[in-house]
N, C-alpha and C positions, 0 to 999 in steps of 0.2 A: 445363608440361605438365596439362591437366583432363580427366581421366578419368572415362566411364562405367562404374557396374559396375552387379549385380547375380545375386538370387541364379537361379539356374539352373532352380526349381521353374515347371512347368506350362510348359515349352519341350522337346524334344525334342530327343533328347542324337544324334550317331556313332557306329555302331560303326564299328571299322576296317571294315566291306566295306562300310561307306557308308550302310547303314540308320540309319533310325531309330529308336528308341527309345523308350518313357517316355508320355507326355499330348501330344500337337500341340495348341498354343495358339498362333494367331498372334493379330497386333494386329487383323485383321480376325473375329474368333469372339467376342476381349473385350474390354467395352471399361471393366475393370474398369482400373488402376491401375498400372501394373510400380513395386516395390519401387528404383528406379534411386537410385546415391547418386553422389556424384560425388567427386570425390580428388585434390588436388593430388599432380605428382611433379616433386618439384626433382632435379636433377643429373645429369652423365652419361646418354645412352642405355642406356649396361648397365645402371643399375638401375631405367631404364622396363618394366611389366611388357613383356609383349609383349599387341598390341593389336589391333585391328582396325579402319579409317579410312570415311568415308562420301563418298563425292561426291558432288552432284547437281547441280542449277540450282537457284536460289533461289524461289520465289513467294512475297512476300518479306511481306505480308500474312497469308500460313496456318502463316509457319516459326514455330516455338514460341521463343525466346529462353533464354538463361542466369536472367535475370529471372523468369522464366514458366513453367521446368522445377519448378519443389519446387508450381505449382498442380496436377500432373498426376501428381506420385508422392508425398503426403504419400497414406497410408492413409485407403482410401475411408469407415470407415467411423467414424462418431460418437463411440464411449467414448473413443477414447484423449483426447479434446478434453473433450470431460466430468469424463475424471478426474481433467487436469490441470488445469483449471480450476477444481474443487471444489478443487485440496490450499491456496489462497493458505487456503477460509474451511475449510479444515480445519483448516492451524494456528494460527492466530485461536481457534478453538473448545478447539483441546486447553492453549493457551495461555488462555485465558481461565478455561477448569474446574480450569488450578493456579493459580492468583493467586488464584481464589474458594476454594477448598481450605484455603490457606497463611492468606490474609490477609480473609476474609471475617470473621471474628471480631475483627478488631482493627479491624477498618474497613469498615464495612457498605455505603459508599457506595460500593463499590469498581465492585461492577458495575456500576449503572447510570453512572456515568462510563469506564469501558472497553468499552461494549459498543458504544456508540456510534459508536462508532470505529473498533472492531475492523472491525465488518459492512461502515465505510466501505471500510478498505481493501479487503477480502476485495473487494466488488463495480468496485470500481476495479480489480484484479487479473484477475478474471475477464470486464472491457471491453475490456481492453489485448490481453490473450492472443484474444479474439476476433478485434479492429479488427486486432492490428495482425501477429500471427503468423500468422493465418488467411483470409484475408478470404473466400476461394472455399473450401470445401474436406464443401460436401455436394454429393451423387451425381448431381442436378441442373446443380448452373454445373459439374462437372466435366464431363455430356453434353455438355453448353452450348461445354464452352469447346475440347470435341473439336470439334464441329460449325465452330467457328469460324476451328480452326487446327489444318490437316489433317496439317500437316507433323510432329505428333504419332506420327505414321501412319511416318515416316522413323528415329526415333527408335526404334520399339520393331519395326520388320523389324531395322533394322541391329543389334542385342541377339541378338536373335534365332539372323540367320547367324555373331555373332559368335560362339555358341555354340554352332553346327552346327558351325560350325571350330573348335571347340575353344579358344577362347577367354573369358578371364572382361572382359574392355576392350574398348571402346569408344571411337569419335571423331567426334563431327559439330558439321562447324565452323559450325551453329546456336545451337548451347545451350552448348557448350565454351568461347567469350570472350565475357567480358566485357567489351562493346563499351563500356562506359561508365567500363573507364579506360580513356584515351590508351598508358601503357606496357605495358598487356597486347596491346593493340591489336595497338601493332609490335612489343613480344617474339612477335607469334600471327604476324601475315604474314608476321616477318623466320628464322621458324626454318621458316613453309609447309612448303615445300618437303621439308626434315629430318623432317618430322614426316611427311608419306607417303609420304619415300623408305625408315623404320624401322619404319612397318605392317607385318605379315603378310601379311594382304590388304585390299584396296581395292574398296569393293562401290558399281561407279557406276550406279545408281538412273536409268532414262532414263521421265521421266514421262511424254512424250509417245509413245513407244513402244508403238505396238496393239499389245495379244497375240495380236491376229489376224493379223500379219502371220508369215505360215512365216518357218524357216529359208533358204530358198531366196531368200526375198522381202528380207534383211536385206540385199542389196545396196541395194537401192531405198529400201529408211525407215530403213538409218542414218543416212546422210547430211542427213537434212533433222534431225536431231533437236538443240535449242537447246542437246547438253551440247557439240556439234564448234564450235559458234561463239562461243562465250565466253569472255573472257579469261582467270579461273581454271583453269578447267578442263582447261585444254595443261600443267600442273606435275602435275597429281592424274592424268594419264596416261601423263607421261615419269618420275616418282619411282619410280613404287612395283615393283615386282619382279611381285607376286602381283596383279592384276588382273579384278573378272569384273563381268558386264553382265550386267542387267535390267531385264524390260523397266513398263509401268505395273502393274501385276498382280504381281510380286514373282519370278515365270519366269523363270531361268538360260536367257540365251541366247548367251553363247560366254563366251570369258576374252581375253587381251589375246597370248597366244601363239597360242589357236586363230581369234585374226580378224583377227593380223597384215597379212596386204595389204588386206583391206580396212581393214583402220585406217590404213594408211600412205594407200593412195589418196585418202580422205576427207583430212586434216591431214597430208599431206606429207612426214609427218617416217619418216628410213626404216625397213625393217625392224629394218636390224641394230639398232638402239637401243630398240626397241619390243619385240623379245626379248631384249634384253640382252646382243650380243653384240659390242656400240661404246660405249663411256660417253661420257659426253652431250659431255667435254670435248674428242671429238676432231671437232668441229665448227660452224666457225666461226662468230663472232658474227654477222655477214651471214646468214646459216645457219637460224641458231637465230631469230633477229630474223623470218625468212619465214615461220617456222609459224605466229609471232601473227598477222597480218602483215590476215586478212580477223576478227578477234578480235575483241568486244563488251566492255564492259565497262558496268554503271552512269557510273560516277563518271570520269571524266576521270584522275582522278588514279593510279586504280589500272590502266589502260594499263601501265601502268608500274609499279606496284609488284607487279605478279599476274609479272614475268619477273624478281622478284629470286632467286630459286631457279633460275634457265632461266640467268643469269647470273652463282650463286655470288657475290651481294656485297650488301652492309644497307647501309642506309641509314634515316636516319631519315623516321616519317611525316609530311610537312603538308599536311594534304588541307585545299584552300583552294587550290592555290598553282597547281593546273591544269599546262595546258603545262609548264610549269616542271619537274614530275616526272619529264619524261620527260630531260630536255636533266638533267638531275643524275642519274639514271642512267647 
């Protein structure tokens, strides 16, 4: 499992009485990149640090992928790049000075022979570093990427909320899974229900819930949210014990416990299950299948794969098999 982590500076931290202290800096207040790091955690759940997890609906072009995350999280200043880029040249000059000091008297032509080679090597190292490791690192490029990839705001806000809840780690599906690796994708989808169940808290971001909708109007506004119509979000509602719902501007609108009656009406999932009074295996397969009947997925195969945790089964992923995935399930 790959988790996100960052230093808590720049974020408010909550005191025991719930009040925040320190400097609050939200994703909308600052366009600087966070020093986010990713770390692999392999082993039983007891060895994985406590984490928060995000549930949301994908807006495919705007989401930040695993490969793109580095473009947003490296230091924004140019000096780390300049210093590192000059290292090969510095080493070359030191080596050249050493050879000149001890061998120039014996071989006066040594400097003339070595200088072009060392300079060429140094220049090639600088070009390689700039092009290969940091293709887009200046501030203008970052601002452009943030405009094209507003999904980065979800990552920032998830980490901010995790810190406010006393957690140092977070998991966001868009950037914590390397989808170029079929093995990692298969492991992640087969483990998804367990990962959501193990999270200390799940933040549900409803991008289409209008902040202007008053709490008394949630009964009309909440059912219209796309989140309740997507296949993957079924397990993301059932699995975690603690769930907090947020509107488009990241205002808290309720929890799974406080909204259990309305959530049950929208999803037909029994309140007893939502509140944790009953376990998932207390319900027949047909009953569980009915909860997913009105939900959609982008890929046909995902209609089956998103239910693996609901039925507590594991199976390999074969994208391209179409409806056969459902028969295998």
